C-alpha positions in Angstrom: -65.1 -9.7 147.9 -66.5 -9.2 144.4 -69.8 -7.4 145.4 -72.4 -7.2 142.7 -75.8 -5.5 142.3 -77.7 -7.6 139.8 -80.5 -5.1 139.3 -78.2 -2.1 138.5 -75.3 -4.3 137.0 -72.6 -2.6 139.1 -70.4 -3.3 142.1 -72.0 -0.9 144.5 -74.4 -2.6 147.0 -77.3 -0.6 148.6 -77.2 -0.8 152.4 -80.3 -2.7 153.7 -81.2 -3.7 157.2 -82.1 -7.3 156.2 -79.0 -8.0 154.2 -76.7 -6.3 156.7 -78.3 -8.3 159.6 -77.8 -11.6 157.7 -74.1 -10.8 156.8 -73.4 -9.9 160.5 -74.7 -13.3 161.7 -72.3 -15.0 159.4 -69.1 -13.0 159.6 -69.2 -10.0 161.9 -65.6 -9.5 163.0 -64.4 -9.7 166.6 -63.6 -6.1 167.4 -65.0 -5.6 171.0 -68.0 -3.9 169.6 -71.5 -5.1 168.9 -71.6 -8.8 167.9 -69.3 -11.5 166.5 -70.4 -13.6 163.6 -70.4 -17.4 163.5 -67.3 -17.4 161.2 -65.7 -14.0 161.8 -62.7 -14.5 159.6 -64.4 -15.5 156.4 -65.0 -13.1 153.5 -68.4 -12.0 152.4 -69.5 -11.6 148.8 -72.7 -9.4 149.0 -75.0 -9.7 146.0 -78.3 -7.7 145.7 -81.2 -9.2 143.8 -84.0 -6.9 145.1 -85.8 -4.0 143.6 -87.4 -2.6 146.7 -88.9 -5.8 148.2 -89.3 -7.7 145.0 -86.8 -10.2 143.5 -87.3 -12.0 140.2 -86.4 -15.6 139.3 -84.0 -14.5 136.5 -82.1 -12.1 138.8 -81.8 -14.7 141.6 -80.5 -17.3 139.1 -78.1 -14.8 137.7 -76.8 -14.0 141.2 -76.3 -17.7 142.0 -74.2 -18.3 138.8 -72.2 -15.1 139.5 -71.3 -16.2 143.0 -70.3 -19.7 141.8 -68.2 -18.3 139.0 -66.5 -15.8 141.4 -65.3 -18.6 143.7 -68.0 -18.6 146.5 -67.8 -21.6 148.8 -71.2 -21.1 150.5 -74.3 -19.3 149.2 -76.8 -18.1 151.8 -80.3 -17.2 150.5 -82.5 -15.6 153.1 -85.3 -15.2 150.6 -87.9 -17.3 148.8 -91.3 -17.8 147.3 -93.9 -20.6 147.0 -93.5 -21.1 143.3 -91.1 -23.5 141.7 -88.6 -21.9 139.3 -86.7 -24.0 136.7 -84.3 -21.1 136.3 -83.3 -21.2 140.0 -83.2 -25.0 139.9 -80.7 -25.0 137.0 -78.6 -22.2 138.6 -78.5 -24.1 141.9 -77.4 -27.3 140.1 -74.7 -25.3 138.3 -73.4 -23.9 141.5 -73.6 -27.2 143.3 -71.6 -28.8 140.5 -68.9 -26.2 141.1 -68.6 -27.3 144.7 -70.7 -24.6 146.4 -72.7 -25.4 149.6 -76.2 -23.7 149.1 -78.3 -22.8 152.1 -81.8 -21.1 152.1 -84.5 -20.0 154.6 -87.5 -22.3 154.8 -90.1 -19.5 155.2 -92.0 -17.7 158.0 -95.7 -18.7 157.4 -95.9 -21.6 159.9 -96.9 -23.9 157.0 -95.7 -27.1 155.4 -95.9 -25.5 152.0 -92.7 -25.7 150.0 -90.8 -22.4 149.7 -88.2 -22.1 146.9 -85.2 -22.2 146.6 -85.1 -23.9 150.0 -87.2 -26.8 148.8 -84.9 -27.5 145.8 -83.0 -30.9 146.2 -79.6 -29.2 146.0 -80.3 -26.7 148.7 -80.1 -27.1 152.5 -83.5 -25.9 153.8 -83.2 -24.2 157.3 -86.1 -24.0 159.8 -86.0 -21.6 162.8 -85.9 -22.4 166.6 -86.3 -20.2 169.6 -84.1 -19.7 172.7 -85.6 -22.9 174.3 -84.8 -25.1 171.3 -88.4 -25.2 170.3 -89.7 -24.6 166.9 -90.2 -20.8 166.3 -93.9 -19.9 166.1 -93.5 -18.6 162.5 -91.2 -21.2 161.1 -92.3 -23.3 158.1 -92.0 -27.1 158.4 -92.4 -30.1 156.1 -90.6 -33.0 154.5 -88.2 -30.7 152.7 -86.6 -29.3 155.9 -82.9 -30.4 156.3 -81.8 -28.7 159.5 -82.8 -25.9 162.0 -81.0 -23.0 163.7 -81.8 -20.2 166.1 -84.0 -17.6 164.3 -86.0 -15.8 167.0 -84.8 -12.4 168.5 -81.3 -12.7 166.9 -79.1 -9.7 167.6 -76.9 -8.6 164.7 -75.5 -5.7 162.6 -77.5 -3.0 160.9 -76.5 -0.2 158.5 -74.9 3.0 160.0 -72.9 1.0 162.7 -76.0 0.0 164.6 -77.4 -3.3 165.9 -80.9 -4.7 166.6 -83.0 -7.9 167.0 -84.7 -9.6 164.1 -86.6 -12.9 163.8 -87.2 -15.3 160.9 -85.8 -18.2 159.0 -83.8 -15.5 157.3 -81.8 -15.3 160.5 -81.6 -19.1 161.0 -80.2 -19.7 157.5 -77.0 -17.6 158.0 -76.3 -19.4 161.3 -76.1 -22.6 159.3 -74.1 -20.8 156.6 -71.6 -19.6 159.2 -71.2 -23.1 160.5 -70.7 -24.4 157.0 -68.0 -21.7 156.5 -66.3 -22.9 159.7 -66.3 -26.5 158.4 -64.8 -25.4 155.1 -62.3 -23.2 156.9 -61.0 -26.3 158.6 -61.1 -28.4 155.5 -61.8 -26.5 152.2 -61.6 -29.7 150.1 -64.9 -31.1 151.4 -67.7 -31.6 148.8 -71.2 -30.0 149.4 -72.5 -33.6 150.2 -69.7 -34.0 152.8 -70.5 -30.7 154.4 -74.2 -31.4 154.5 -73.5 -34.8 156.0 -71.3 -33.3 158.8 -74.0 -30.7 159.5 -76.7 -33.4 159.8 -74.7 -35.9 161.9 -73.5 -33.2 164.4 -76.9 -31.5 164.8 -78.7 -31.7 168.2 -81.7 -33.9 167.8 -84.7 -32.0 169.3 -87.8 -34.1 168.6 -88.2 -37.5 167.0 -85.0 -39.5 166.7 -83.2 -38.8 163.5 -84.9 -36.6 160.9 -88.3 -35.0 161.4 -90.5 -32.5 159.6 -90.1 -29.8 162.3 -86.4 -29.6 162.8 -84.9 -31.7 160.0 -81.9 -33.5 161.4 -81.9 -31.2 164.5 -80.5 -27.8 165.6 -77.1 -27.0 164.2 -74.2 -27.5 166.6 -71.0 -25.6 165.6 -68.6 -27.2 168.1 -69.6 -30.8 167.2 -69.6 -30.0 163.5 -65.9 -28.8 163.8 -65.1 -31.8 165.9 -66.5 -34.1 163.2 -64.7 -32.3 160.4 -61.6 -34.2 159.3 -58.4 -32.2 158.7 -57.2 -32.2 155.0 -53.8 -33.4 156.1 -51.8 -34.4 159.2 -48.8 -32.7 160.6 -45.4 -33.4 158.8 -43.5 -36.2 160.4 -39.7 -35.6 160.1 -36.6 -34.8 162.1 -36.0 -31.1 162.9 -32.3 -31.3 162.2 -30.4 -32.8 159.3 -26.7 -33.2 158.6 -26.2 -34.3 155.0 -23.0 -36.3 154.4 -23.6 -37.1 150.7 -25.0 -40.6 151.4 -27.9 -39.9 153.8 -31.4 -38.4 153.5 -34.0 -36.6 155.6 -37.2 -38.7 155.5 -40.6 -37.1 155.9 -44.3 -38.3 155.8 -47.8 -37.1 156.2 -51.4 -38.1 155.3 -53.2 -36.1 152.6 -56.9 -36.1 151.6 -58.0 -38.0 148.6 -58.6 -36.0 145.4 -56.2 -33.2 146.2 -53.0 -32.4 144.4 -49.9 -32.7 146.6 -46.6 -30.7 146.3 -43.6 -30.9 148.6 -40.7 -28.4 148.4 -37.9 -26.7 150.4 -37.8 -22.9 151.0 -35.3 -20.7 152.8 -37.1 -17.4 152.0 -40.9 -17.6 151.8 -42.1 -17.8 148.2 -38.7 -18.9 146.7 -38.6 -22.7 146.0 -35.0 -24.1 146.4 -35.8 -27.8 145.9 -38.8 -29.7 144.6 -39.2 -33.0 146.4 -42.7 -33.9 145.1 -43.9 -32.3 141.9 -47.7 -31.6 141.8 -49.3 -35.0 141.9 -53.0 -36.1 142.1 -53.4 -38.0 145.4 -55.7 -40.9 145.9 -55.5 -40.6 149.7 -53.3 -42.1 152.4 -49.7 -41.6 153.5 -47.3 -39.4 151.4 -43.5 -40.0 151.8 -40.6 -38.0 150.5 -36.9 -37.6 151.2 -34.3 -34.8 150.9 -30.6 -35.5 150.4 -29.6 -31.9 151.1 -29.2 -30.9 147.5 -31.0 -27.9 145.9 -32.5 -27.7 142.4 -29.3 -26.0 141.4 -27.5 -29.4 142.0 -25.5 -28.0 144.9 -25.7 -29.1 148.5 -27.5 -26.5 150.7 -25.3 -24.4 152.9 -25.8 -24.6 156.7 -28.8 -22.8 158.0 -32.6 -23.1 158.7 -34.9 -24.3 155.9 -38.7 -24.6 155.6 -40.2 -27.9 154.5 -43.5 -26.9 152.7 -46.4 -29.2 151.9 -49.1 -27.8 149.6 -52.5 -29.3 149.0 -54.9 -27.9 146.4 -58.0 -28.8 144.5 -57.7 -26.0 142.0 -60.0 -23.7 143.9 -58.7 -23.8 147.5 -55.2 -24.4 148.9 -53.9 -25.6 152.2 -50.3 -25.4 153.4 -48.3 -27.2 156.2 -44.8 -26.2 157.1 -41.9 -27.4 159.3 -38.6 -25.8 160.0 -35.4 -28.0 159.6 -32.0 -26.9 160.7 -29.3 -28.1 158.3 -25.6 -28.5 159.0 -23.6 -29.2 155.9 -20.8 -31.8 156.4 -20.5 -33.0 152.8 -17.0 -33.1 151.4 -16.7 -30.8 148.4 -15.8 -32.5 145.1 -14.4 -31.0 142.0 -15.0 -33.0 138.7 -13.3 -32.1 135.4 -11.7 -33.8 132.4 -8.2 -35.4 132.7 -6.6 -34.0 129.6 -6.8 -31.2 127.0 -4.9 -30.0 123.9 -4.4 -26.3 123.3 -2.8 -24.0 120.8 -2.4 -20.3 121.9 -1.9 -19.5 118.2 -5.4 -20.6 117.3 -7.4 -19.8 120.5 -7.1 -16.8 122.8 -7.9 -18.9 125.8 -8.2 -22.5 126.8 -11.6 -22.9 128.7 -11.9 -26.0 130.9 -15.2 -26.8 132.5 -15.6 -28.3 136.0 -18.5 -29.3 138.3 -18.7 -28.8 142.1 -21.3 -30.3 144.5 -21.6 -27.3 146.9 -20.5 -23.7 147.3 -16.7 -23.9 147.3 -13.7 -21.5 147.4 -11.6 -22.5 144.4 -7.8 -22.0 143.5 -6.2 -23.1 140.2 -2.5 -23.2 139.2 -0.5 -24.3 136.1 2.7 -26.3 136.4 5.1 -27.5 133.6 6.2 -31.1 133.0 8.9 -30.7 135.7 6.3 -29.6 138.2 7.6 -26.1 138.1 5.1 -23.4 138.9 4.0 -21.5 135.8 1.0 -19.3 136.7 -2.0 -18.9 139.0 -5.2 -18.6 136.9 -7.7 -18.6 139.8 -7.3 -17.7 143.4 -9.8 -18.0 146.3 -12.9 -17.6 144.1 -16.2 -18.6 145.7 -18.3 -20.4 143.2 -22.0 -21.0 143.7 -23.1 -22.8 140.6 -22.7 -26.5 139.8 -21.1 -26.0 136.3 -18.2 -23.5 136.1 -15.1 -22.9 133.9 -11.4 -22.0 134.3 -9.6 -20.1 131.5 -5.8 -20.0 130.7 -4.4 -17.8 128.0 -1.2 -19.9 127.5 1.1 -17.5 129.3 3.2 -17.7 132.3 3.2 -15.4 135.4 5.2 -12.9 133.5 2.8 -12.7 130.6 5.0 -14.6 128.2 3.7 -17.3 125.8 4.8 -20.8 127.0 6.6 -23.2 124.8 5.1 -26.3 123.2 5.0 -29.2 125.7 3.1 -30.8 128.5 1.6 -28.8 131.4 -0.6 -29.5 134.4 -3.5 -27.6 135.8 -4.1 -28.2 139.6 -7.5 -27.2 141.0 -8.1 -27.1 144.8 -11.0 -26.0 146.9 -12.5 -25.6 150.4 -16.2 -26.1 151.1 -18.5 -25.7 154.1 -17.0 -26.0 157.6 -13.5 -25.6 156.0 -13.6 -29.2 154.6 -11.1 -29.4 151.8 -11.8 -31.0 148.4 -9.6 -33.5 146.7 -7.5 -31.8 144.1 -8.4 -32.1 140.4 -5.5 -32.5 137.9 -5.8 -31.8 134.2 -3.0 -32.6 131.7 -2.6 -29.9 129.0 -0.6 -30.4 125.8 0.4 -27.1 124.3 1.0 -27.5 120.5 1.3 -24.7 117.9 2.6 -26.7 114.9 0.0 -26.8 112.1 -1.1 -30.3 110.8 0.4 -31.5 107.5 -1.9 -32.3 104.6 -1.6 -33.0 100.8 -4.3 -32.8 98.1 -4.3 -35.0 95.0 -6.8 -34.6 92.1 -8.6 -37.9 91.2 -10.1 -36.5 88.0 -8.9 -33.8 85.7 -10.9 -32.7 83.9 -13.8 -33.4 86.2 -16.7 -34.6 84.1 -20.2 -34.0 85.5 -22.5 -36.8 84.5 -25.2 -36.6 87.2 -23.6 -39.0 89.6 -21.6 -38.6 92.8 -18.0 -39.5 92.0 -14.5 -39.4 93.6 -13.0 -36.0 93.3 -9.9 -35.6 95.5 -7.6 -37.4 97.9 -6.3 -35.8 101.1 -3.2 -37.4 102.8 -2.9 -36.9 106.6 -0.3 -37.6 109.2 -2.5 -37.4 112.3 -6.1 -37.4 113.5 -7.7 -34.2 112.3 -11.0 -32.7 111.3 -11.5 -31.5 107.8 -13.7 -28.8 106.1 -13.4 -29.0 102.3 -14.7 -26.7 99.6 -14.9 -26.5 95.8 -13.9 -23.0 94.6 -13.5 -21.2 91.3 -10.0 -20.5 90.1 -10.5 -17.0 91.4 -11.2 -18.3 94.9 -15.0 -17.9 95.2 -16.4 -20.9 97.1 -19.3 -22.7 95.4 -19.7 -25.9 97.4 -18.9 -27.1 100.9 -18.1 -30.8 100.5 -17.7 -31.7 104.2 -17.7 -29.7 107.5 -15.5 -30.6 110.5 -15.5 -34.3 109.6 -13.0 -36.3 111.6 -10.4 -38.5 109.9 -7.5 -40.6 111.2 -4.0 -40.5 109.8 -3.9 -41.9 106.3 -5.9 -41.0 103.1 -9.3 -39.3 103.0 -11.3 -39.7 99.8 -13.9 -37.0 99.0 -16.7 -37.1 96.4 -18.6 -34.4 94.4 -21.5 -34.5 92.0 -20.9 -31.1 90.4 -23.6 -29.2 92.3 -23.2 -26.0 94.2 -24.6 -25.3 97.7 -28.0 -24.4 96.2 -28.2 -27.9 94.7 -27.7 -26.6 91.1 -25.0 -27.8 88.7 -22.1 -25.4 88.4 -21.1 -23.9 85.0 -18.2 -25.2 83.0 -14.9 -23.5 83.8 -11.8 -23.7 86.0 -12.1 -24.8 89.6 -9.9 -26.0 92.5 -10.4 -27.7 95.9 -9.6 -26.1 99.3 -9.2 -27.9 102.6 -9.1 -26.6 106.2 -7.4 -29.2 108.3 -7.7 -28.7 112.1 -5.8 -30.7 114.7 -6.9 -31.4 118.4 -5.1 -28.3 119.6 -7.1 -26.1 117.1 -4.2 -25.4 114.7 -5.5 -25.1 111.1 -3.7 -25.6 107.8 -5.4 -24.4 104.6 -4.3 -26.2 101.4 -5.4 -25.6 97.8 -5.3 -28.1 95.0 -4.2 -27.6 91.4 -6.7 -25.9 89.1 -8.7 -28.3 87.1 -11.2 -28.0 84.2 -14.9 -28.9 84.7 -16.9 -30.4 81.8 -20.7 -30.7 81.9 -21.2 -34.1 80.1 -24.8 -34.4 81.2 -27.4 -34.9 78.4 -29.2 -31.7 77.7 -32.9 -31.8 78.9 -35.7 -29.6 77.5 -38.7 -29.1 79.8 -41.9 -27.6 78.5 -45.6 -27.9 79.0 -47.4 -30.6 77.1 -49.6 -28.1 75.3 -48.8 -24.7 73.9 -51.8 -22.7 72.7 -51.9 -19.9 70.1 -55.2 -18.0 70.9 -54.8 -14.5 69.5 -53.4 -13.2 66.1 -50.1 -11.5 66.4 -46.8 -12.6 68.1 -47.1 -15.1 70.9 -44.4 -16.0 73.4 -43.8 -19.6 74.7 -41.5 -20.7 77.5 -39.3 -23.7 78.1 -36.3 -24.5 80.3 -32.9 -26.1 79.7 -30.8 -27.9 82.3 -27.6 -26.7 80.6 -26.5 -24.4 77.8 -27.3 -25.9 74.4 -28.0 -25.0 70.7 -31.8 -25.1 70.2 -33.9 -25.7 67.1 -37.7 -25.3 67.2 -40.2 -26.5 64.7 -44.0 -26.6 64.3 -45.3 -29.8 62.6 -48.6 -31.2 61.3 -48.0 -34.9 61.8 -44.6 -35.7 60.3 -44.7 -32.6 58.0 -42.7 -29.5 59.1 -45.0 -26.5 59.0 -42.6 -23.9 60.3 -39.0 -23.8 61.5 -39.0 -21.1 64.2 -35.4 -21.3 65.3 -32.4 -23.3 64.1 -29.3 -24.0 66.3 -29.7 -20.9 68.4 -27.5 -20.8 71.5 -29.5 -20.8 74.8 -28.5 -20.6 78.4 -29.4 -22.8 81.4 -32.8 -22.1 82.9 -35.9 -20.4 81.4 -35.9 -19.5 77.7 -38.6 -18.5 75.3 -39.4 -18.4 71.6 -41.9 -16.3 69.7 -44.3 -17.3 66.8 -46.8 -15.4 64.7 -49.1 -18.5 64.1 -48.0 -18.7 60.4 -46.5 -21.4 58.3 -43.2 -21.2 56.4 -45.0 -19.4 53.5 -46.4 -16.7 55.9 -50.0 -18.0 55.9 -52.0 -18.1 59.2 -52.7 -21.7 60.2 -56.2 -22.9 60.6 -57.6 -23.8 64.0 -56.6 -27.3 65.1 -54.0 -29.5 66.8 -50.4 -29.2 65.6 -47.2 -30.4 67.3 -44.0 -28.7 68.4 -40.5 -30.1 68.6 -37.7 -28.4 70.6 -34.3 -30.0 70.0 -31.3 -29.2 72.2 -27.7 -30.2 71.4 -24.6 -29.5 73.5 -21.0 -29.2 72.3 -20.4 -32.8 73.2 -23.0 -33.9 70.6 -25.5 -35.0 73.2 -29.1 -34.2 72.2 -32.6 -34.2 73.6 -36.0 -33.5 71.9 -39.1 -32.3 73.7 -42.4 -32.6 71.9 -46.0 -31.6 72.6 -49.1 -30.1 71.2 -49.3 -26.7 69.5 -52.9 -25.7 69.6 -54.4 -23.1 67.2 -57.5 -21.7 68.9 -58.4 -18.4 67.3 -62.1 -18.9 66.7 -64.0 -18.7 70.0 -67.3 -20.2 70.9 -70.2 -17.9 70.1 -72.9 -17.9 72.8 -76.4 -16.5 71.9 -78.5 -16.0 75.0 -81.1 -13.5 76.3 -79.7 -10.4 78.1 -82.8 -10.6 80.3 -84.8 -13.6 81.4 -87.7 -14.1 83.7 -87.6 -16.6 86.5 -90.7 -18.1 88.0 -89.6 -21.4 89.4 -92.1 -24.2 90.3 -94.3 -25.2 87.5 -93.0 -22.4 85.3 -89.5 -23.9 85.6 -86.3 -22.0 85.7 -85.0 -22.8 82.2 -82.8 -20.5 80.2 -82.3 -21.4 76.5 -79.2 -20.4 74.6 -77.3 -21.3 71.4 -73.7 -22.4 70.8 -71.8 -21.9 67.6 -69.7 -25.0 68.2 -69.4 -27.9 70.6 -68.2 -26.8 74.0 -67.8 -27.5 77.7 -70.3 -25.3 79.4 -70.5 -24.2 83.0 -73.1 -21.8 84.4 -72.6 -19.5 87.4 -75.3 -17.5 89.3 -74.5 -14.2 91.0 -76.5 -11.9 93.3 -76.9 -8.2 92.9 -73.7 -7.5 94.8 -71.8 -9.6 92.3 -71.2 -12.5 94.8 -71.3 -15.9 93.2 -74.0 -18.0 94.9 -74.4 -21.1 92.7 -72.3 -23.0 90.2 -74.0 -25.4 87.8 -71.5 -28.2 87.0 -69.8 -28.0 83.6 -71.0 -30.4 81.0 -70.3 -31.0 77.3 -72.9 -29.4 75.0 -73.4 -29.8 71.3 -73.5 -26.9 68.9 -77.1 -25.4 68.5 -79.9 -24.9 71.0 -79.2 -25.8 74.6 -80.6 -24.8 78.0 -79.8 -24.9 81.7 -82.1 -25.0 84.7 -81.8 -23.1 88.0 -84.1 -24.1 90.7 -83.6 -20.9 92.8 -81.3 -22.7 95.3 -77.8 -21.5 96.1 -74.8 -23.7 96.8 -75.4 -23.3 100.5 -78.7 -25.0 100.2 -81.3 -22.3 100.8 -83.8 -20.7 98.4 -83.5 -17.2 96.9 -86.3 -15.0 95.7 -85.8 -14.4 91.9 -89.5 -13.3 91.7 -88.6 -10.1 93.6 -84.8 -9.8 93.5 -82.3 -9.3 90.6 -79.7 -12.0 89.9 -77.3 -12.6 87.0 -76.2 -15.7 85.1 -72.9 -16.2 83.4 -72.5 -18.9 80.7 -68.9 -20.0 80.3 -68.3 -22.0 77.1 -64.9 -23.5 76.3 -64.2 -25.3 73.0 -62.0 -28.3 72.5 -59.0 -26.1 71.9 -59.4 -24.4 75.3 -60.8 -21.1 74.0 -63.4 -19.7 76.4 -66.3 -17.3 75.9 -68.4 -15.9 78.7 -71.9 -14.4 78.3 -73.6 -12.5 81.2 -77.4 -12.0 81.5 -79.9 -10.7 84.0 -82.5 -12.8 85.8 -85.5 -10.6 86.8 -89.2 -10.4 86.7 -89.2 -6.6 86.9 -87.8 -5.8 83.4 -89.0 -6.6 79.8 -86.7 -8.5 77.4 -84.8 -6.2 75.0 -86.9 -7.2 72.0 -90.2 -6.3 73.7 -90.4 -2.5 73.2 -93.8 -2.1 74.8 -97.0 -4.1 75.5 -100.2 -2.2 76.4 -103.6 -3.5 77.3 -107.1 -2.0 77.8 -110.6 -3.4 77.9 -113.6 -2.5 75.9 -116.6 -2.3 78.3 -119.8 -4.3 77.7 -123.3 -3.4 78.9 -122.7 -5.4 82.1 -120.9 -3.7 85.0 -119.0 -6.8 86.1 -117.5 -7.9 82.8 -115.9 -6.4 79.7 -116.6 -7.2 76.2 -113.1 -7.7 75.0 -109.4 -7.4 75.9 -107.3 -5.2 73.6 -103.5 -5.5 73.3 -100.9 -3.3 71.5 -97.5 -5.1 71.3 -94.4 -3.6 69.8 -91.5 -6.1 69.2 -88.2 -5.9 67.4 -88.2 -9.5 66.2 -90.8 -12.1 65.3 -92.2 -13.6 68.5 -94.8 -16.1 69.7 -97.4 -15.0 72.2 -99.9 -17.2 74.0 -102.9 -15.7 75.8 -104.5 -17.7 78.7 -107.9 -16.8 80.1 -108.7 -18.1 83.6 -111.8 -18.0 85.7 -111.1 -15.1 88.2 -112.4 -17.0 91.2 -111.2 -20.4 90.2 -107.7 -19.6 88.9 -106.8 -23.2 88.1 -109.8 -23.3 85.7 -108.5 -22.4 82.2 -111.4 -20.9 80.1 -109.5 -20.4 76.8 -106.1 -20.3 75.2 -105.1 -18.4 72.0 -101.7 -18.4 70.2 -100.5 -15.4 68.2 -97.5 -15.1 66.0 -96.2 -11.5 66.4 -94.4 -9.8 63.5 -91.7 -7.3 63.9 -93.2 -3.9 64.7 -96.6 -3.1 66.4 -99.2 -5.8 66.7 -102.8 -5.0 67.5 -104.8 -7.9 69.1 -108.4 -8.0 70.2 -109.6 -10.9 72.3 -113.4 -11.2 72.7 -114.6 -13.2 75.7 -117.0 -16.1 75.1 -118.8 -15.8 78.5 -119.7 -13.2 81.1 -117.5 -14.6 83.9 -114.9 -12.3 85.3 -111.5 -13.4 83.9 -107.9 -13.3 84.8 -105.4 -13.2 81.9 -101.8 -14.5 81.5 -99.7 -13.4 78.6 -96.8 -15.7 77.7 -94.1 -14.6 75.3 -91.5 -16.9 73.8 -88.3 -15.5 72.2 -86.7 -17.1 69.3 -84.6 -19.4 71.6 -87.7 -20.6 73.5 -87.3 -18.5 76.7 -90.6 -17.6 78.4 -91.7 -14.2 79.7 -94.9 -14.2 81.8 -97.2 -11.2 82.5 -100.6 -11.0 84.1 -103.7 -8.9 83.5 -106.3 -8.5 86.2 -109.7 -7.7 84.7 -110.9 -6.1 87.9 -107.9 -3.7 88.1 -109.5 -0.2 87.4 -106.4 0.9 85.4 -107.4 -1.4 82.6 -110.9 -0.1 82.2 -112.6 2.7 80.2 -110.3 2.5 77.2 -107.3 3.5 79.4 -104.2 2.1 77.9 -101.9 0.5 80.5 -98.4 -1.0 80.2 -98.7 -4.7 81.3 -97.0 -5.4 84.6 -95.2 -8.6 85.5 
């Protein structure tokens, strides 16, 4: 059962004398050869944790968890060491929590030292006894011992179908494990604590009364343990025979263990449930009662024969069954239940289907008679039915296959059930009627004027109770709206209403329409009637729907969309306040739904309008002189925001900030987004209103997710999105990196002029080529005390090549920082190390970041 080699991570188990000997003690089968185990019918789950003779804590813990997860009930561990293992402790607690009884050998060094896992609180520690019920000479002892068992000269199985004697607490532990398996075989619902309690109370006391350090609670006693193990449930108490009559029941009872889930059901063939008497129910202990009236889940009474009453107890892991055979003799009178009357038209329906219920398997016959009780036809003869709900069909013909005349008929259904008991006949009165119902349609409004409300449309005059389905159709017969469906009306007048909408909820177009009714009587006869054709007028006020703001953003022809609720003549104007700037359309016919107009952004004289807010007015007028005007803003937004920003900026963070300076040509709402080198957006700096002129944003190097990036060594990008008040947006993209020079810095070269001293130079020489005027600041710091600033010089660089020579004022070794500022104020920092050999001996070197 689920073998596992933890070392090799496979399901093959190496044969080993020790493990085979232990397994045989627990469960060797009774086969007239060798030995029989303590619990010969239980299943073994062999798990190997040894590499040669060594086992590690992790592998033992893994094996314990594996066994628990695979459904083991008892874990025997004939192994141990004298060091505590938290891993094993946690694994043992896990297994114990899943209901596993855990048993381990106490050790073979005749000492009171604690051996683990036996000494763990959740484990039953087993000491060894000899054949005289004395403590085995090798057995460990101490205050952690729980129980003892024979462990000296134990004869058991070995590989290759052999047998031999072995001694040790490794042999005693499986004796206890086998007894624990017997206890759980009798009652698999016991908890580990309950099993341990039974083992302790049933053990033979060998030394001091009660528990002692040598034997624990004494030597295990299998017979007494089983005698003290309670059964999970009692036998089922009920009669062995049952004769259902329709009013009596078979009573049953039993006692079930607390904490189990109880089910009770009836079977005839094993595995097939015919009747559920008690659905799965969590039981709190005590007596369970149930009763069976002889019916099956199908609703029918069971036929005569032998049935099995089954009780099932489970805890989700283990299951116990109890059964009892009951001989049933069915003496219930069969009953046939069906309606008392029906109406049927053979012209409308092929067959009349009549449903009926029976209470048991019954042989049925059905015959039709006319109003004079003359035989007409047999529609069913000696048919055995085995379902509770059935149906009988009649096609409206007599025994010669001819259609019967309109009139009253009778269906008589008879039956014979179990033991030839006859059922009481069921009689159904059937009215055959083929005459279609009369109906008349009168228009209540012609023309029908749609005004947006539900209003009376037609009147249907009826002479009997019917159901009506009514439609609105075009004069060509195409249905556009179902007004009602199979709605029942009594004789008299039925008033129907309509709001002018079709089945899709949209108003229909003006035109010619009619009403059509399908009137159905109780027999199923249908009369279709059509009204006179009427005109439909859409008197609703026209409605123009458009967005609040239209925007003209690019020179040329622009298209703008609006919708109409109905056809109308449309005029469109652009205004500046109350003054008409341009009439785009005048009285142009437009259809229902989406429409559009085009405009080139010019006034009536053909001049392009300046940027700003204008207004539009869309006027719709229908043929009934109803009008509607929709107004909103027409925004001219041709001039975008101009963003002036550096294509490349340095980012230093900390004291050097993370500011990027840029200019706006006009007031704008500005949002800044930061992207990484894969073009994934990592930070959004919230939009804010900025004035025209110089502005800046600050990035602290943190992304939206909250962690820091590394702009000092990685490349990022920033995007400035500037949107003016007219909604025109401009985006500028720049690079954030310390590795590249700004575009206006063509080159910057440095070299030192040596002095007479070997450790210092006389002066620093810079050759800087820029494409625009720039400010440069040179900082000189003490090389060994970097925070100590020695000097600072500011230089205004002109466009072109600038030659600068900085002469030191002391002999200390210096470290230089070059800071450039572009015309917007963005800083670019570079460093020069005086001790770097590449700057010496008049060698010109490009300054590095």
